[in-house]
MARTORVEX-722285 format. One record per residue (C-alpha): residue number from 1; chain; x negated, y, z. Coordinates in steps of 0.001 Angstrom, whole numbers, always signed. Example, Ala and Ser with C-alpha at 12.3 -4.5 7.8 and 13.67 -1.06 7.14 Angstrom:
2
@num=1	cadena=A	u=-12300	v=-4500	w=+7800
@num=2	cadena=A	u=-13670	v=-1060	w=+7140
This chain:
100
@num=1	cadena=A	u=+0	v=+0	w=+0
@num=2	cadena=A	u=-2756	v=+2488	w=+892
@num=3	cadena=A	u=-4783	v=+1554	w=-2190
@num=4	cadena=A	u=-1728	v=+2212	w=-4331
@num=5	cadena=A	u=-1475	v=+5646	w=-2694
@num=6	cadena=A	u=-5043	v=+6447	w=-3690
@num=7	cadena=A	u=-6429	v=+6133	w=-161
@num=8	cadena=A	u=-9949	v=+4702	w=-280
@num=9	cadena=A	u=-10618	v=+2366	w=+2667
@num=10	cadena=A	u=-13674	v=+3054	w=+4814
@num=11	cadena=A	u=-15643	v=+15	w=+5924
@num=12	cadena=A	u=-18471	v=+270	w=+8473
@num=13	cadena=A	u=-21778	v=-1154	w=+7203
@num=14	cadena=A	u=-21861	v=-3929	w=+9870
@num=15	cadena=A	u=-18557	v=-5251	w=+8486
@num=16	cadena=A	u=-20177	v=-5499	w=+5053
@num=17	cadena=A	u=-23032	v=-7475	w=+6623
@num=18	cadena=A	u=-20620	v=-9803	w=+8387
@num=19	cadena=A	u=-18619	v=-10474	w=+5221
@num=20	cadena=A	u=-21792	v=-11082	w=+3213
@num=21	cadena=A	u=-22797	v=-14079	w=+5348
@num=22	cadena=A	u=-20632	v=-16570	w=+3499
@num=23	cadena=A	u=-19883	v=-17202	w=-196
@num=24	cadena=A	u=-16395	v=-18182	w=+966
@num=25	cadena=A	u=-15725	v=-14461	w=+1493
@num=26	cadena=A	u=-15988	v=-13672	w=-2249
@num=27	cadena=A	u=-12480	v=-12165	w=-2493
@num=28	cadena=A	u=-13150	v=-9834	w=+414
@num=29	cadena=A	u=-16527	v=-8874	w=-1054
@num=30	cadena=A	u=-14761	v=-7920	w=-4286
@num=31	cadena=A	u=-12367	v=-5719	w=-2337
@num=32	cadena=A	u=-15322	v=-3981	w=-678
@num=33	cadena=A	u=-16476	v=-2688	w=-4074
@num=34	cadena=A	u=-13580	v=-217	w=-3977
@num=35	cadena=A	u=-14306	v=+952	w=-436
@num=36	cadena=A	u=-16482	v=+3647	w=+1043
@num=37	cadena=A	u=-19190	v=+2181	w=+3272
@num=38	cadena=A	u=-19758	v=+4144	w=+6484
@num=39	cadena=A	u=-23310	v=+4072	w=+7773
@num=40	cadena=A	u=-23981	v=+3276	w=+11409
@num=41	cadena=A	u=-26001	v=+6074	w=+12965
@num=42	cadena=A	u=-27888	v=+5826	w=+16222
@num=43	cadena=A	u=-25318	v=+8107	w=+17871
@num=44	cadena=A	u=-22477	v=+5955	w=+16542
@num=45	cadena=A	u=-24197	v=+2785	w=+17720
@num=46	cadena=A	u=-24586	v=+4166	w=+21250
@num=47	cadena=A	u=-20948	v=+5297	w=+21313
@num=48	cadena=A	u=-19746	v=+1902	w=+20071
@num=49	cadena=A	u=-21836	v=+115	w=+22699
@num=50	cadena=A	u=-20489	v=+2309	w=+25478
@num=51	cadena=A	u=-16910	v=+1659	w=+24366
@num=52	cadena=A	u=-17646	v=-2046	w=+24128
@num=53	cadena=A	u=-18760	v=-2064	w=+27755
@num=54	cadena=A	u=-15774	v=-24	w=+28972
@num=55	cadena=A	u=-13292	v=-2171	w=+27033
@num=56	cadena=A	u=-14761	v=-5417	w=+28366
@num=57	cadena=A	u=-14985	v=-6968	w=+24915
@num=58	cadena=A	u=-18013	v=-8555	w=+23267
@num=59	cadena=A	u=-17820	v=-8145	w=+19483
@num=60	cadena=A	u=-20214	v=-5410	w=+18371
@num=61	cadena=A	u=-18700	v=-5229	w=+14885
@num=62	cadena=A	u=-15221	v=-4639	w=+16358
@num=63	cadena=A	u=-16690	v=-1854	w=+18482
@num=64	cadena=A	u=-18246	v=-227	w=+15418
@num=65	cadena=A	u=-14917	v=-498	w=+13562
@num=66	cadena=A	u=-13123	v=+1205	w=+16469
@num=67	cadena=A	u=-15837	v=+3854	w=+16747
@num=68	cadena=A	u=-15612	v=+4624	w=+13025
@num=69	cadena=A	u=-11816	v=+4808	w=+13219
@num=70	cadena=A	u=-11987	v=+7154	w=+16216
@num=71	cadena=A	u=-14472	v=+9451	w=+14461
@num=72	cadena=A	u=-12349	v=+9623	w=+11325
@num=73	cadena=A	u=-8932	v=+9505	w=+13017
@num=74	cadena=A	u=-8200	v=+6506	w=+10802
@num=75	cadena=A	u=-6020	v=+3438	w=+10986
@num=76	cadena=A	u=-7592	v=-20	w=+11359
@num=77	cadena=A	u=-6683	v=-3110	w=+9361
@num=78	cadena=A	u=-7617	v=-6168	w=+11406
@num=79	cadena=A	u=-6889	v=-9752	w=+12278
@num=80	cadena=A	u=-8009	v=-9100	w=+15851
@num=81	cadena=A	u=-5345	v=-6780	w=+17234
@num=82	cadena=A	u=-6004	v=-7369	w=+20951
@num=83	cadena=A	u=-9694	v=-6429	w=+21018
@num=84	cadena=A	u=-9316	v=-3584	w=+18528
@num=85	cadena=A	u=-6411	v=-2175	w=+20565
@num=86	cadena=A	u=-8533	v=-2156	w=+23739
@num=87	cadena=A	u=-11439	v=-517	w=+21931
@num=88	cadena=A	u=-9232	v=+2141	w=+20317
@num=89	cadena=A	u=-7616	v=+2854	w=+23678
@num=90	cadena=A	u=-11015	v=+3352	w=+25313
@num=91	cadena=A	u=-11969	v=+5638	w=+22423
@num=92	cadena=A	u=-8712	v=+7561	w=+22847
@num=93	cadena=A	u=-8228	v=+7115	w=+19109
@num=94	cadena=A	u=-4986	v=+8114	w=+17443
@num=95	cadena=A	u=-5051	v=+5622	w=+14562
@num=96	cadena=A	u=-2644	v=+2755	w=+14194
@num=97	cadena=A	u=-3457	v=-944	w=+13929
@num=98	cadena=A	u=-2315	v=-2693	w=+10773
@num=99	cadena=A	u=-2290	v=-6483	w=+11058
@num=100	cadena=A	u=-3897	v=-8501	w=+8269
């Protein structure tokens, strides 16, 4: 729906790395070609780590996704609603969660 509206998804660089681990993720890797890749800065990494600790979750990539969403006031598309919701809450982010 967002792609049809001309909204270009933003994908943090660590998500690209995670998807690139397996050839089974070919469809998702094709989708990434139409996305903007957000770099992970040192400041962003520290912020994501702090939120990870406060949320009591353990997935660094989820924390970077939440951090990127908070910075950009963006929605998050995920298959991991519970952890992302905790991380967005800690970040006081206004974006919505869209289930995969």
